[in-house]
N, C-alpha and C positions, 0 to 999 in steps of 0.2 A: 597647284601649290596652296598650302594652308598656313604659310607663315603670316604672322600678324601684320596688319597695315599700321605703319608707324605714323601717328598723327600728333603734330605739335600745335598747341593752341595758345595763342597770346591772350592773357587775361590779367586782371587787376590783383595786386597782392594784399589788398585790404578788405576783401570779402564783398566788394561792390558788385561783382559779376556772378554771384552764386547761381542766380536764376538762369542766366545765360549758359553757364557751364553745365548745369543739370539738363536743360533742354537739348543742348548740343549733344551731350553724351547719350542721353536716352534715345534721341532720334537717330543718331548715327548707328548705334548698336541695333536698334529696331530694324533698320532697313539694310544693313550690310551683312553679306553672307560669309564674311571671313572675320576672324578675331581682330580686335583693335587694340593697339598699344598706345594709349593716350598720355602724352606729356603736357602737363599744364605749365606753360612758361610764365613765371611771374617773378618779379624782383625779389631778391633774397639778401639777407644780412650775412649769409654763410660764405666766407671767402672761397670755400671749395666748390661752390655752385657756379655753373656757367652763367647764371643770371644774377651774380653778386653785384651789389650796389651799396655804396656808402656815401650818400649825398654830402654829408658834413665834411668829409675828408676828400671828396671828389675822387673816390676810388671805384673801380669796377665800371659798370655802365654809367655813362653821362647822359642823363635823361632830360636835361633842362629845355630842350627844343621840341620834345616829343608832344604830339597831340593826345596820345593815349599812354597808359603806363607800360606798354609793351611794343611800341612802334618799330624799333629796330631789331627786335629779337629774330624776326623771320630770316634775316641775312646770316645769322649765326648757325642755323639748323644744319647745313652740311658739315660744318666744322664739329658741331656737337655729336654728329653721327660718325665722326672719324673719316669723313669723306668716303663713306661706303654705302651702297644700296640706295634705296629711294626713301623719301620722307615727304609727307603731305602736311602743308601748313594751312591753318584756318584761324581766322579771328574768332573770338568767343561768341560774337553776336550772330550766330548762324543756326539754322534749323535744317536738318538733313532729311530729304525725302527720296533719295536715290540710294542705290547700292554703291558704296565708295569704291568697290572693285572696278566699277566702270572707269573711274579716274586712275586708280592705282595701276591697272594693267594696260593703260593706253600706250601705244607705241610712240616713241619720240624720235624725230628725225635726227640724222647725224648732224652734229654741230650745235644742237639745242641742249640747254642744261636745265630748263624749267618749263613746265606747262602751266599756262595761266590765260585768263581771258584777255583777248586783245580787242580793242574797240576804237575805230576811227584814229588809228595811228598812236593810240595810247594803250597801256596795259594795266591790269589790276592785280596787285600782288597779294590780295587778301585771301585767295584760295590759290595755292601754288604747290605743284608737285615737283620736287627737286630730284634730279639725278645728282646725288651728292658727289660721286667721283668726278663727273664732268665739271661740276661747279668749282672744284678746287682751283682751276687755272684762272678763274674770273673773280673770285671773292677774296676780300682781305682776310687776314687771320682773325681769330676770335679776339685776341688782345687788341688788335688794331681797331676793330669795330667798337669795342667797349670804351676805349679812351677818347673816341671822336664824337663830340656832341652833335655833329652834323652828319653822322654816318647814314641815317635813314634817308635824308634828302639827297645825299651824294649817291647812294646806291640806286635810288629811283631815277636820278638823272643818267647814271651810267647805263642802266638797262633801257631807258627811253631812247638812247642813241645806239643800242645794240639789239634791235628787235629780232635780228636773226637768231639770237640765243633763246628766244621764247617760242615754245610750241603752242599753237593756239588751242585754247580750251573753250568748249561750247558755253555760250552765255547762260544756259540753264544751270550750269554748275556754280555760278556766282551771280545769282539774280539779285541785283542791288535794289532793295525796297520794292521788289516785284517787277520793275522794268516794264510795266504794262503787260507782262505775260499772264495768261490764265493761270490760276493757282495750281492746277493739276499738271501744268507743263514745267513747273519749277523743280529742279533737282536739289539745289541748295539755295535756300532763301537767306540772303545776307541783309538783315535789317540794319543797314549801315548808317543811316542818318542818326547821329548821336542824340539829337534832340527829340526824335520820335520813336526811340526804341521801346518795344513792347514790354521789356523787362522793368522799365522805370516804375510802372504802377505797382510792382511788387517790391523792388529793391529800395526805392526811396523811403517809403514808410517803414520798412524793416530797419533800415539804417538809422532813421530818425529815432525809432524806439530803442536802438542800441546806443544812442548818443553820438552817432557818427554822420558824416555826409558822404554823398557820392562824389567820385572823382570828377565827373562831368559837371561843370559849373555854368553851363549855358542854359538857354530856355528849354523847358520841357513842353512839348506840344503833342497833340493827337496825331497818330499816323493817318495818312490820307486813304489807306486801304483797310477798311474794316474787315474784309475777308481774311487778310493776313493776320490782323490782330487776333481774330477768333481762332485762327490756326495755331498761333503761339499759345494762347490760353488753353486750347485743347491738349496740346502736347505737354504743357506745364502740369496740368491736372493728371494726365496719363502717367507722367514720370513719377509723381507722388504716389499714385495708385499702384505703380509697379514696384514700389519700395525705395525709390530714391529719396534722399533727404538733403536739404540745403546744407545741413551741418557736415555732410560728407565731403563738401567741397571747400570748407573753410581752410584758410592758411593760418596755422597755429605755430608760433604767434604771428599776428599780422605784421606787415612790414613797417608801418608807421608813415610818417609824413613823406609825401611824394614831392619831387621837384620836376615840374613839367609845365608846358605852355598852357595858359588859360584858354578856355573855350567860350568865354562870355559873349563873344561876338560871332560865334559859329552860326553859319547859315546852311550847312549841310548840303543835301542833294535836292533842295527845294528849287523849283523853277525860278530863274532870274527875273524876267519881265513880269511874271505873274505873282511874284513873291508877296507884294503888298496885299493883293486880293486874297491870296492863299492864307496868309497869316491872319488877316481880318476874320476870315471864316473860322479858322481853327481857334482863335482866341475867344470866340463866343461859345465854344463848346465846353462841356465838362465831360471828362472821360467817363464812360458808363461804369457804374459801380458793379463790383463782382458779387458773387454769392457771399453769404454771411461768413463762410470759412476762408475767404480770400482777403488780402490786404485792402486797405482803403483806396479809393480812387484818387487820382491826382488832377487837380485843376491846373491847366497851363498857366504859367506865371510869366 
């Protein structure tokens, strides 16, 4: 079958995630042997959009408890697909190094409705292959999801208690900040820690030049794995060389003010007991400067 793989990506509506979007699309298309149909899920002012949100009037999606500008969108994907076929969800902060057909064509056991990484009794919903038809019996309607500010947390709790609904997905397809894996073993790199995302060194100075700020308001630190930072930089430059442009991913017009939870006290995926020592080391670093044609480096603040 050569039907396109339907990919739904959660991203910011105010152009903060352009670098992530470009790298994700370039890397996914580079490695995938089948056409991709990518839907960028971002908040919209259009009442006809499934991602409609009017914070002032509290209409559409209620985002005030979300940690990202797209947290609960993943649960609406089967409904948006008309509860037909399959759909693959991904966060924007991902770099693909495998053929997505490996995930798309995986068999799913009877009774399961979504394939995702399971780890020590928990599961990660940031890469999720939905069987949309099977999901109908277990997910709220689109309208019910949108009006509930706690929808994301409630759905996470629901599935945490129904692990039988989740088909296990290999860890390499959702490698969270490397997970200690050798770089070449990673199928999908999820640079998940919002404070150490490789894209910040590009997006923050770009947004500053545009008179705007990034939606992440926590501390920006260096990533602990330089090999993965170099990998992102390489794919970023390759995407540009291949003809991709950041402007291709802009949301015009931008959504405007977001209503979401602050991340000022965010600690991410960093080790708990060793956090003080880890932070002390990182705060002494300055992110290495890029070539002259790249954005300025960022000093952790």
